[in-house]
N, C-alpha and C positions, 0 to 999 in steps of 0.2 A: 120084478121088473126093474131094470136099471134106471138110475137117475142120470139125465144128460145135462151137460153144461156146454155152451156154444161160445166159441171165440167170435169176436166181431168180424174177423176175416171169413169165418165159416158162414155167418149170417149174410155177409155181403155177397159171397159166392153163391149161396143158395138162392138169393134174390136174383142175381145176375142170370143164373142158369134155370131159374124157375123151378127149383126143387123145394118141396115141402119138408118140414121136419119129419113127418110120417114116412116119406119116401127115403130119407137119409137113414132113419131108424131101421127101416126094412132092409136096407143094404147091410147095416151093421149086424142085424140079427140073423140074416140068411145070406152071407156073401157067396158068390160063385167062385171067387178067388181071393186069397189073402196074401199080401206081399209085404216085405219090409218097406217102410215109408222112406221118402227122400230126406226128411228131417230126422234129427237124432231122437231116438226112443219113440218112433211113431210106427204105426201099422196102417197100410192102405188096403181097403176092401172094395171089391167091385161086383156089380151085377150087370149083365147084359140087358139091353132094352131096345126099343125101337121095332122096326119091321125088317123084313128080308131086304127090301130095297133101300131102307134108310136105317142101318144099324148104328147104335151108339152104346156107350157104356156109362154107367153112373158110378163114380168113385167117391169115396169118403176116406178121410185120414183122421185117425184118433191117436191120442197120446197113450202109450203103454203104461207109463208110470201113474197115470191118473185113473186107471181101472183099479178101484179099491172099494172096500166095504165102507159105507158111510156110518158115522156114529149114530145118527138119528134113526136110520133104518138098518138094523142088523142083517136083514135078509137081502137088502138091495146093494147095488154097486153104482159107482159114479163113473161115467164115461165122458171124457172131454173131447168134443169134436173140434178139430183144428181147421179142416177144410173140406169142401165138397165140390165136385165139378162133373160136367158132362163131357165125355170124350167122343168125338165123332169117329165112327168106324169100330174096328175090333183090334185089340192088342193081343200079342202072344204072351203066354206066361213067362215072366222073367225079363220081358222086353223093357228097356229103359224108357221112361217118359220123355216126350219131346222137350228140347232145351227151353222152349218158351214157357212151358208150365213150370219147370224146375226153377227158372230164373224168376218168374212171377211169384212163386211161393217163397223163395229166399228173400226177395225184396219186401214182401209183406210181413215176414217174421223178424225183420231187423228192428 
């Protein structure tokens, strides 16, 4: 079982979008789609959610370089969660994120 670490930005966004740690971990362990993240050395993962009339996606972004074996637990990995958010509607694979989300993320990582 991997060990997770959370940035303050990720915790803030999880609270804002009402996403639990368990829900974000589920997206990471079983993503429907994996894409290159907008920040350097990151990976974005998505799971569709909602209903037919109210579809949305749950996204999470992790740092690639932080996926490593921990010294304390030789069998475990450490995953650093950078951000998580709920996107209304459905996106197409490879489609760029809206400018608002990209701008908000870049402002938060300064």
